[in-house]
N, C-alpha and C positions, 0 to 999 in steps of 0.2 A: 504493500500500500504506500509506503514512504517513497519508494522509487517512482510511483505514478504521480506523486504530488510534487516532486522536485521541479519538473519542467513548468507546470503552472505557477509555482511559487517564483521561479526565476523570471518568467515572463511578466508576472504581476508586479514584482518589485522593480524590474527594469522599466516597465511602462510608467509606473508611478514616479520613478526618479526622473524620467524624461519630461513628464508633464509638470512636475514641480519645478524643474529647471526652467521650462518655458514660461511658467507663471512668474517665477522670480526674475527672469530676464525682462519680462514686460513691466514689472514693478520698477526695475532699474531704468527702463526706457521712459516710464512715467515721470520719474524724478528728473531725468534729463530734459524731457519736454517741458515740464513745469519751469525749469530754469530758463529755457529758451523763451517761453511765454512771458516770464517776469522781465527778461531783458527787453523784449518787444514793448511791453507795457511801459517800462521806464523810458524807452526811446520815444514812444508816442506822446507821453505826458511831459517831455522835456520843454524847456523854454524855446519858443519859436525863434527862428533866425530869419534874416532877410532871404528872399528867394534867390538861390545860388545862380550864378551866371551860367555854369555848366551843370546839367542835370542828367543823371542816368539812373536805371532801375536799382542800382546799389543803394540809392538814397531812399528806398521805400520806407515809409513811416516817418520820415524827417518832418518835424514841426516847422512850419514856415509862416511868414507874414508878408503881405504884399499890398501895396496901394495902387489903385487904378480905377478902371471902370468895368462894370458888368455889362456885357453886350446884350442886344435885344434878341438875338437868335437863341433857340433852345432845342435840345434833344431830350426826348422823354423815354426813360428806361422803365419798363414794366416790372414791378416788384410786388411782393406781398409782405405785410408785417403782421406779426402775431397780435391778436385781439383788435386789429384795425381792419385788415383785409387788403384788397388790391389798391394800388396807387402807383405813383411814378416818381423816380428820381429825376430832378431837373439838372441837366448838364448845360452849362452856358459858357460862352467864351469870356475870358477875363483878360483885358488889356492893361498891362502894368504901365506905370508912369514913364518908363523908358521905352515903351512901344512894343514890348513882347506880348504875344498872345498865347495863353495856356487855357486848358480846360478847367472848369470849376464845377464841382459837384455841390450844388446849393443845398440839397436835402430832399425830403419827401413831401409830396402833396397827395391828398386823397384823389381817387379816381375822378370824381366830378369836378375837381379843380385843375384838371390837366391843362386846359386852355385858358384859364383865368389870367387876367393881367397881373403882372408882378413887378415889384420895384426893381429898377435897373439904374445904371449910371454910376456915379462915384461911390467907391466903397473901399474899406480896408478889410482885407481877408485874413483870417487866422485859421489855419488848418494843417493838414498833413499831406505830404506827397504820397501817392498811392498808385500801384499797378495792380488792380483787383483781378482775382482769378475767376472772372465771370463766364468766360467763354470756353466752350468745348465743342466736340464734333457734332453734338446734337442740338446746339443752340441755333434757333431759326435765324434766318437773315432778317434784318430790320424791315418793317413795313414803312417804307419811306412816304407812301401816300398819306398815311395817318400819323406819321411821325411817332412811331412806336418801335423802340429798340428792346431787345430781349437780354441784353447784357452790356456792360461798359467795355466796349471794344475800343480801346484807346487809339490805335492807329486809324481805324475807320472814322471815329468821331473827330479826331484831329483833322483828317482830310475834309470832312463835311463842314467843319466850322473854321477851317483855315487857321489852325493853331499849331503850336508845338505838340508833340505827343507826350504831353505832361499833364497830369491830373492833380489838382488840389481838392481834397475833400474838406469842406468847411466844417469847423467844429463850433462855430458860433453862428447866430442867425444872420442871414443875408437878406432878409425881407420878411414882412408880415405874411403869415400863412404858410411859410415853408419851415418844416421841421428838420433841422440839421441832424444828420446821422454820422457822428464822428467815426473815424477809423478806430477799430477796436480789435480784440483778439477773438471775438465770439465766433468768427467764421473759420478759425484755424482748428483743424481737427486734433483731438487729443483723446483717443479711444484706448489708451494703453491699460487703464484700470479695468475696462470691460473685457479686454483680451486676457488680462491676468486672471480675472474671476472665471472666465471661460475655461482656461487651462486647469485651474484648481478644481473646478466643478467636474471636469472630465477625469481628473485624478481620483476624485471620490467615487465616480461611477466605475472607473477601472478597478479600483480597490474592492468595491462591492461585488463586481462581477468575478473577481479572483476568489473572494471568499465563497461566493455561491458555487463556483466550480470545484473548489476544494471540499466543500460540504457534500456535493454530489458524489465526488470520488470516495469520500469517507463512508457515506451511506451505502454505496454500492458494494463496498468490500466487507461490510459487516455481515 
């Protein structure tokens, strides 16, 4: 009987060891990811600096401030907010005092306010540089006839509004009726705790199955 139990015991212990290791590894990844997110939060909340002369995607999340004018043109990005429902992000051109044109994410308006008149003209913008990960292979092309976009496609929007491919996401109000949605870490995935719990749960299942198999072997040999 003992010989018949050796193989299930070895497989059971080996499986549990591997699953515990995977769960522990995910906990280590969780700690690492939380550190990264803390660094990003600190960067987002830092003191704004004047808009740099040279800008590239390595400056993602950089807090900036700029003075200039909000243009009259708008692009509307269809989004949905919890407990509010469908609405649009308002993307407008922003022309700085030195003549540069960049994209400005002014924030959210409700669906019925899509085409409502909004304050434009002189403004001081405080926000963060951002290259949002909105686009993927399944994102529909924009409905240009109705001015509805389905993601913040920076190069395409820059071409449409004749700006640099640079987006400032406002973190303060740029006009009445527009709810700014500042850059945050909410959209950055951090599922390592769920993965760890999954591996530990599988370990318990594996352990239970091993005990059940050993019990079956024991009862059959009595």
